[in-house]
C-alpha positions as CSV (number, residue, x, y, z in Angstrom):
1,M,131.3,203.9,61.8
2,S,134.6,202.1,61.5
3,T,135.7,200.6,58.2
4,T,138.0,197.6,57.7
5,P,141.4,198.6,56.3
6,T,142.3,197.2,52.9
7,P,145.0,194.5,53.0
8,Y,148.3,195.7,51.6
9,G,148.4,193.3,48.7
10,T,144.8,194.2,47.6
11,A,145.7,197.9,47.8
12,L,148.8,197.5,45.6
13,R,146.9,195.2,43.2
14,A,144.3,198.0,42.8
15,R,147.0,200.6,42.1
16,I,148.6,198.3,39.4
17,A,145.2,197.8,37.8
18,A,144.5,201.6,37.6
19,P,145.1,203.5,34.4
20,G,148.6,204.7,33.8
21,T,152.0,203.5,35.0
22,T,152.4,203.2,38.8
23,P,155.8,204.4,40.1
24,L,157.6,202.6,43.0
25,V,160.7,204.4,44.2
26,G,163.7,202.4,45.5
27,V,164.7,203.1,49.1
28,Y,167.7,201.6,50.9
29,D,167.3,202.7,54.5
30,M,164.8,204.5,56.8
31,Y,166.1,208.0,56.1
32,S,165.9,207.6,52.3
33,A,162.4,206.1,52.8
34,S,161.5,209.2,54.9
35,V,162.5,211.5,52.1
36,A,160.8,209.4,49.4
37,A,157.5,209.2,51.4
38,G,157.1,213.0,50.9
39,H,157.1,212.5,47.1
40,Y,155.6,209.1,46.3
41,D,153.0,206.7,47.7
42,G,154.8,203.6,46.7
43,M,158.3,202.2,47.6
44,F,160.4,199.5,46.2
45,V,162.7,197.8,48.6
46,S,165.7,197.5,46.3
47,G,168.1,194.6,46.7
48,F,170.9,196.7,45.1
49,G,170.3,199.5,47.6
50,F,169.9,197.3,50.6
51,A,173.1,195.3,49.9
52,A,175.0,198.6,49.5
53,S,173.6,200.3,52.6
54,Y,173.4,197.4,55.0
55,Y,176.5,195.4,54.1
56,G,178.6,197.8,52.0
57,L,178.7,195.1,49.3
58,P,177.5,194.8,45.7
59,D,174.2,193.1,44.9
60,I,175.6,189.6,44.2
61,G,173.8,187.5,46.8
62,F,175.0,188.6,50.2
63,I,171.6,189.6,51.6
64,A,170.3,187.4,54.5
65,W,166.6,187.2,54.7
66,P,166.3,188.0,58.4
67,D,168.0,191.4,57.7
68,M,165.5,192.1,54.9
69,L,162.6,191.1,57.0
70,A,163.7,193.4,59.8
71,F,164.0,196.3,57.4
72,V,160.5,195.8,56.0
73,Q,159.1,195.6,59.6
74,R,160.7,199.0,60.4
75,L,159.4,200.4,57.1
76,R,155.9,199.3,57.7
77,G,155.9,200.8,61.2
78,A,156.9,204.2,59.9
79,F,154.9,204.1,56.7
80,P,151.6,202.4,57.4
81,R,149.8,203.6,54.2
82,H,152.6,203.3,51.6
83,D,152.8,200.4,49.1
84,L,155.9,198.3,49.8
85,L,157.2,196.0,47.0
86,V,160.1,193.9,48.2
87,D,163.0,192.4,46.1
88,I,163.6,188.9,47.5
89,D,166.1,187.9,44.9
90,D,165.8,184.1,44.3
91,G,163.9,183.6,47.5
92,Y,167.2,183.1,49.2
93,V,168.0,179.9,47.2
94,D,165.8,177.2,48.7
95,T,162.0,176.9,48.0
96,E,161.2,176.2,51.6
97,V,163.1,179.3,52.7
98,A,161.4,181.3,50.0
99,C,158.0,180.3,51.3
100,H,158.9,181.1,54.9
101,V,160.2,184.5,53.8
102,V,157.1,185.3,51.8
103,D,154.8,184.3,54.7
104,S,156.9,186.4,57.1
105,L,157.0,189.4,54.9
106,E,153.2,189.3,54.4
107,R,152.7,189.1,58.2
108,A,155.1,192.1,58.5
109,G,153.0,194.2,56.1
110,A,154.8,193.9,52.8
111,S,152.5,194.7,49.8
112,G,154.3,192.4,47.4
113,V,157.5,190.6,46.5
114,I,159.6,190.0,43.3
115,L,160.9,186.5,42.8
116,E,163.6,186.0,40.2
117,D,164.8,183.0,38.2
118,Q,168.5,183.6,38.6
119,R,170.9,180.8,39.8
120,R,173.8,181.5,42.1
121,P,176.1,183.3,42.0
122,R,173.4,185.9,41.3
123,R,174.0,189.4,39.8
124,C,172.3,192.7,39.7
125,G,169.7,192.5,36.9
126,H,171.6,195.1,34.9
127,A,175.0,193.4,35.2
128,D,176.7,191.0,32.9
129,G,177.2,187.3,33.7
130,K,173.7,186.5,34.8
131,Q,172.6,182.8,34.7
132,V,169.1,181.5,35.1
133,L,167.6,178.3,36.6
134,P,166.0,175.7,34.4
135,L,162.5,177.0,33.7
136,D,160.8,174.0,35.2
137,E,162.8,174.5,38.5
138,Y,161.9,178.1,38.7
139,L,158.2,177.5,37.9
140,A,158.1,174.9,40.7
141,K,159.5,177.4,43.2
142,L,157.1,180.1,41.9
143,E,154.0,177.9,42.2
144,T,154.9,176.9,45.7
145,V,155.3,180.5,46.7
146,L,152.0,181.4,45.1
147,R,150.3,178.7,47.1
148,T,151.9,180.1,50.3
149,R,150.9,183.8,49.9
150,R,147.4,184.8,51.0
151,D,146.9,188.4,49.7
152,L,150.5,189.4,48.9
153,V,151.3,190.5,45.3
154,V,153.9,188.2,43.7
155,V,155.8,189.4,40.7
156,A,157.5,186.7,38.6
157,R,160.9,188.0,37.2
158,T,163.2,186.5,34.6
159,D,166.8,187.5,34.0
160,A,167.1,185.6,30.8
161,T,169.4,187.3,28.3
162,E,169.0,185.2,25.1
163,E,166.3,186.7,22.9
164,D,164.3,183.5,22.3
165,E,164.5,182.6,25.9
166,I,163.4,186.0,27.1
167,L,160.2,185.7,25.2
168,R,159.6,182.0,26.1
169,R,160.0,182.7,29.8
170,A,158.0,185.8,29.8
171,E,155.1,184.0,28.1
172,C,155.4,181.1,30.6
173,L,155.4,183.4,33.6
174,A,152.4,185.3,32.3
175,A,150.5,181.9,32.2
176,T,151.0,181.4,36.0
177,D,148.9,182.9,38.8
178,A,151.7,185.5,39.5
179,D,150.2,189.0,39.6
180,A,152.7,190.6,37.2
181,V,155.8,189.9,35.1
182,L,159.2,191.6,35.1
183,V,161.9,191.0,32.5
184,D,165.0,192.7,34.0
185,G,167.6,194.4,31.9
186,V,165.4,195.1,28.8
187,R,167.6,196.9,26.3
188,S,165.2,198.8,24.0
189,V,161.7,200.2,23.5
190,E,161.2,197.6,20.8
191,W,161.9,194.8,23.3
192,I,159.4,196.3,25.7
193,R,156.8,196.1,22.9
194,R,157.7,192.4,22.2
195,I,157.5,191.4,25.8
196,R,154.2,193.3,26.2
197,K,152.8,191.3,23.3
198,V,153.8,187.8,24.7
199,V,152.7,188.7,28.2
200,G,149.2,189.4,27.0
201,G,146.9,190.9,29.6
202,K,149.2,190.2,32.6
203,P,150.5,193.4,34.3
204,L,154.0,194.3,33.2
205,L,156.8,195.8,35.3
206,F,159.8,197.8,34.1
207,N,162.9,198.4,36.1
208,Q,164.9,201.6,35.6
209,I,168.4,202.1,37.1
210,A,170.7,204.9,36.3
211,G,173.5,203.7,34.1
212,G,171.8,200.4,33.5
213,K,171.0,198.5,30.4
214,S,167.4,199.8,29.9
215,P,166.4,203.0,28.1
216,R,165.4,206.0,30.3
217,L,161.7,206.5,29.8
218,S,159.1,208.8,31.3
219,L,155.9,207.4,33.0
220,S,153.8,208.7,30.1
221,E,156.1,206.9,27.6
222,L,155.9,203.7,29.6
223,T,152.1,204.0,29.8
224,D,152.0,204.3,26.0
225,L,154.1,201.1,25.8
226,G,151.6,199.2,28.1
227,V,153.8,199.1,31.2
228,D,151.8,198.9,34.4
229,V,154.5,199.5,37.0
230,A,157.9,201.3,36.9
231,I,160.3,200.5,39.7
232,Y,163.2,202.9,40.2
233,S,165.9,200.9,42.1
234,T,168.5,203.5,42.9
235,P,167.6,207.2,42.6
236,C,167.9,207.8,46.3
237,L,171.1,205.8,46.7
238,F,172.9,207.4,43.8
239,A,171.7,210.9,44.7
240,A,173.0,210.4,48.3
241,H,176.3,209.1,46.9
242,E,176.8,212.2,44.8
243,A,175.6,214.7,47.4
244,M,177.7,213.2,50.2
245,D,180.8,213.1,48.0
246,A,180.3,216.8,47.1
247,A,179.6,217.8,50.6
248,L,182.7,216.1,52.1
249,A,184.9,217.5,49.3
250,E,183.6,221.0,50.1
251,L,184.2,220.4,53.9
252,R,187.7,219.4,53.1
253,R,188.2,222.4,50.8
254,T,187.0,224.8,53.6
255,D,189.3,223.4,56.2
256,G,186.4,221.8,58.1
257,R,184.0,224.8,58.2
258,L,180.4,223.6,57.9
259,P,178.3,225.5,55.3
260,A,175.7,228.0,56.5
261,V,172.1,226.6,56.5
262,D,169.3,228.6,55.0
263,P,166.5,228.2,57.6
264,G,163.8,228.3,54.9
265,S,165.2,225.8,52.4
266,G,168.4,224.2,53.6
267,V,168.8,220.9,55.4
268,G,170.1,221.2,59.0
269,V,169.2,219.7,62.3
270,A,165.7,221.4,62.3
271,A,164.7,220.2,58.9
272,S,166.0,216.7,59.5
273,T,164.1,216.5,62.8
274,R,160.9,217.7,61.1
275,L,161.3,215.0,58.5
276,L,161.6,212.2,61.1
277,E,158.8,213.6,63.3
278,R,156.4,212.9,60.4
279,N,157.1,209.2,60.8
280,L,155.9,209.4,64.4
281,A,152.8,211.2,63.3
282,R,152.1,208.5,60.7
283,Q,152.4,205.8,63.3
284,R,149.9,207.5,65.7
285,T,147.3,207.8,63.0
286,A,147.8,204.5,61.3
287,P,144.7,202.2,60.8
288,E,145.0,198.7,62.2
289,H,146.1,196.4,59.4
290,A,143.4,193.9,58.2
291,E,144.8,190.4,57.8
292,A,144.2,188.8,54.5
């Protein structure tokens, strides 16, 4: 007897509602996603990582939505059962474009999106110099996006930096039909508590990025603070940066002699091929997606 697959948004919504803090790990290309899939059930399509890997540029507004859509389509093809939360910045400026992107991503199999209230020129959420749209303007865009989505999870994000404005916006976002709220660049545990209080019963996201403005907290610590989802924007990207830099420095030091590969634990052509073959296996056994 066949069963109807759960829509992707519904599946992510159920994970968010479950006890504890749900981790979503940032991926920036298909290879990093292939590695992450062996460790976590949920992925965060990070704007920081995608801007770095696809354009070689900082996360300050260079991403074009067709490029992001194509990436999510490839991800969903390779990872049919993973949760995919997608950073869509400000919806690529215009409300009509934002709605088109949200509809396209939902059709492509995204589980959810994060829509921020920054004005252009935008910045990484943990960078200085952020500016936000007037609240009414952002809420109008958010409400239009919410009317456009069918099952897709929508996270309302504020990048406000003034203390009173952070709490005002968080409370207003929690009063909408958005599925969750994210205040990016939270600077302390005390501020997580304050935001949790004004958000009320609405699910709360927390973004951790190495070297960023927010404290480094474990999942159990975040659970105790009432955080429902932890997104990790850059662990794969920064680990790759460090490992590649070290490997190439060693290659230069050894006059171009490649290191020996331990067949049991090292990464060489065989291990890399095995990793990628798992993506083919997932596609062959994937259930047909149920439309919302």
